[in-house]
C-alpha positions as CSV (number, residue, x, y, z in Angstrom):
1,M,53.3,-11.5,-3.2
2,L,49.9,-10.8,-1.4
3,N,49.6,-10.8,2.3
4,D,46.4,-11.3,4.4
5,T,45.7,-7.6,4.6
6,D,45.6,-7.3,0.8
7,L,42.9,-9.9,0.7
8,D,40.6,-8.1,3.3
9,L,37.7,-6.3,1.8
10,S,36.2,-3.3,3.5
11,S,32.7,-3.9,4.9
12,K,31.3,-1.8,2.1
13,E,33.0,-3.8,-0.6
14,Q,31.8,-7.0,1.2
15,T,28.2,-5.8,1.2
16,E,28.4,-4.8,-2.4
17,S,29.8,-8.1,-3.4
18,V,27.1,-10.1,-1.6
19,K,23.7,-9.9,-3.3
20,L,21.0,-10.1,-0.6
21,T,17.9,-12.2,-1.4
22,E,14.5,-10.6,-0.7
23,R,14.2,-13.0,2.2
24,M,17.5,-11.8,3.6
25,K,16.4,-8.2,3.2
26,M,13.1,-8.9,4.9
27,R,14.7,-10.6,7.9
28,S,17.2,-7.8,8.3
29,G,14.6,-5.1,8.3
30,E,15.5,-3.6,4.9
31,P,12.9,-2.9,2.2
32,F,12.0,-6.0,0.3
33,N,9.8,-7.2,-2.6
34,S,6.9,-9.4,-1.4
35,L,6.3,-10.7,-4.9
36,D,9.7,-12.6,-4.8
37,I,9.2,-16.3,-5.7
38,E,11.0,-17.6,-2.6
39,L,8.8,-15.5,-0.3
40,R,5.6,-16.5,-2.2
41,L,6.6,-20.2,-1.8
42,L,7.2,-19.8,1.9
43,R,3.9,-18.1,2.4
44,E,2.2,-20.9,0.4
45,K,3.9,-23.5,2.7
46,A,2.5,-21.6,5.8
47,R,-1.0,-21.4,4.3
48,L,-1.0,-25.1,3.6
49,A,0.1,-25.9,7.2
50,C,-2.5,-23.5,8.6
51,G,-5.2,-25.0,6.3
52,K,-4.4,-28.6,7.5
53,Y,-4.7,-27.5,11.2
54,N,-7.7,-25.4,10.7
55,A,-9.6,-28.0,8.7
56,H,-9.2,-30.6,11.5
57,P,-8.0,-28.9,14.7
58,S,-6.6,-31.5,17.0
59,K,-3.6,-32.1,19.2
60,G,-2.3,-34.3,16.4
61,N,-2.8,-31.8,13.7
62,F,-1.2,-28.9,15.8
63,K,2.1,-30.2,14.5
64,H,1.4,-28.7,11.1
65,I,1.6,-25.1,12.5
66,S,3.9,-25.7,15.4
67,R,6.7,-26.8,12.9
68,L,6.5,-23.3,11.4
69,F,7.3,-21.4,14.6
70,N,10.7,-20.2,15.6
71,K,10.0,-20.9,19.2
72,L,7.0,-22.7,20.8
73,S,6.6,-23.7,24.5
74,T,3.1,-24.5,25.7
75,A,0.4,-23.0,23.6
76,V,-3.3,-23.4,22.7
77,I,-4.2,-21.9,19.3
78,E,-7.8,-22.2,18.3
79,P,-8.8,-22.8,14.7
80,G,-8.8,-20.0,12.1
81,F,-5.1,-19.2,12.8
82,Q,-3.2,-17.7,9.9
83,C,0.4,-16.5,9.5
84,D,2.6,-15.4,6.6
85,Y,5.6,-17.6,7.3
86,G,5.6,-18.7,10.9
87,G,9.4,-18.8,11.1
88,Q,9.6,-15.4,12.8
89,I,7.0,-16.2,15.5
90,S,8.3,-16.9,19.0
91,L,5.7,-17.9,21.6
92,G,6.4,-18.1,25.4
93,E,4.9,-20.4,28.0
94,N,1.1,-20.6,28.5
95,F,0.2,-18.8,25.3
96,Y,-3.4,-18.7,24.2
97,A,-4.9,-17.5,20.9
98,N,-8.7,-17.6,20.5
99,F,-10.4,-18.2,17.2
100,N,-9.3,-16.5,13.9
101,C,-6.0,-14.9,15.0
102,V,-3.6,-13.6,12.3
103,M,0.1,-13.0,12.6
104,L,1.9,-11.5,9.6
105,D,5.5,-12.2,10.5
106,S,7.6,-10.6,7.9
107,A,9.6,-9.4,10.9
108,A,9.9,-11.1,14.3
109,I,6.8,-11.4,16.5
110,T,8.0,-12.2,20.0
111,I,5.4,-13.0,22.6
112,G,6.2,-13.6,26.3
113,N,4.8,-16.0,28.8
114,D,1.1,-16.0,29.9
115,V,-0.2,-14.0,27.0
116,M,-3.8,-14.3,25.9
117,L,-5.2,-13.1,22.6
118,G,-9.0,-12.7,22.2
119,P,-10.8,-13.8,19.0
120,G,-9.8,-12.1,15.8
121,V,-6.6,-10.5,17.1
122,H,-4.3,-9.5,14.2
123,I,-0.6,-8.8,14.7
124,Y,1.1,-7.1,11.7
125,T,4.8,-6.6,11.2
126,V,4.6,-5.7,7.5
127,D,3.8,-2.3,6.0
128,H,3.7,-1.0,2.4
129,P,5.0,2.1,0.7
130,R,2.7,5.1,0.5
131,D,3.6,5.5,-3.2
132,A,1.1,3.5,-5.3
133,K,3.7,2.5,-7.9
134,A,6.0,1.1,-5.3
135,R,3.1,-0.8,-3.7
136,R,2.1,-2.3,-7.1
137,A,5.7,-3.4,-7.5
138,G,5.5,-5.4,-4.3
139,G,7.5,-3.1,-2.0
140,C,7.3,-3.8,1.7
141,I,9.1,-3.0,4.9
142,A,8.8,-4.9,8.2
143,K,9.3,-4.0,11.8
144,P,9.2,-6.4,14.7
145,V,6.4,-6.6,17.3
146,I,7.2,-7.5,21.0
147,I,4.5,-8.5,23.5
148,A,5.8,-8.9,27.0
149,D,4.7,-11.4,29.7
150,G,1.2,-11.3,31.1
151,V,-0.4,-9.2,28.3
152,W,-4.1,-9.6,27.5
153,I,-5.3,-8.4,24.1
154,G,-9.0,-8.1,23.6
155,G,-10.9,-9.5,20.6
156,G,-10.6,-7.8,17.3
157,A,-7.6,-5.7,18.3
158,K,-5.0,-4.9,15.7
159,I,-1.3,-4.5,16.6
160,L,0.6,-2.6,13.9
161,P,4.3,-2.9,12.9
162,G,7.0,-1.9,15.3
163,V,4.8,-1.8,18.5
164,N,6.1,-3.0,21.9
165,I,3.5,-3.9,24.5
166,G,4.8,-3.9,28.1
167,E,4.4,-6.5,30.8
168,N,0.8,-7.0,32.1
169,A,-0.7,-4.4,29.8
170,I,-4.3,-4.8,28.7
171,I,-5.4,-4.0,25.1
172,G,-9.1,-3.3,24.7
173,A,-11.3,-5.1,22.2
174,N,-11.1,-3.6,18.7
175,A,-8.3,-1.3,19.6
176,V,-5.8,-0.3,16.9
177,V,-2.4,-0.1,18.5
178,T,-0.1,2.1,16.5
179,K,2.4,3.1,19.4
180,D,4.1,1.4,22.2
181,V,2.0,0.5,25.3
182,A,3.6,0.9,28.8
183,A,3.8,-2.0,31.2
184,N,0.8,-2.4,33.6
185,S,-1.3,0.0,31.6
186,R,-4.6,-0.2,29.6
187,F,-4.9,0.8,26.0
188,L,-8.5,1.1,24.9
189,G,-7.9,2.7,21.5
């Protein structure tokens, strides 16, 4: 007769017995295939929502993109906004994004309170393999981006995967941020 301990699987056996979807891999920070049909359909859903809002930006049409977000408090997002999925974007109070901002949220994008993005700011969480064959096959890895309270990011700045920006920091226009930025500092690229 079997007892409860005979039925317990080791964590390794449990992991091997559960096949992770590409979405699960993406959300857990593991390498994933961006060409997966579920991920492609989710990106298409986000594109349609962004398209509806951007075609007729109004308080009434804001619902199309706000439904995508993981967390949304008070926000003003100007037209031209694009995101990959939306479901991993968390926005704090008094968030403002000027025209044509892009958030590629294969990993979490967490933005604090009183954050302002200038026009054309891009926040990327996804990266691709350096090996061309792996890139062609759809390989990706994602790392979260965290932007603390009171940050101002100048127009055209690019925030790359895995970056943390500290409280009240200022990022200069057109800067490419590849490393963490300390609180109360300026990064001009």
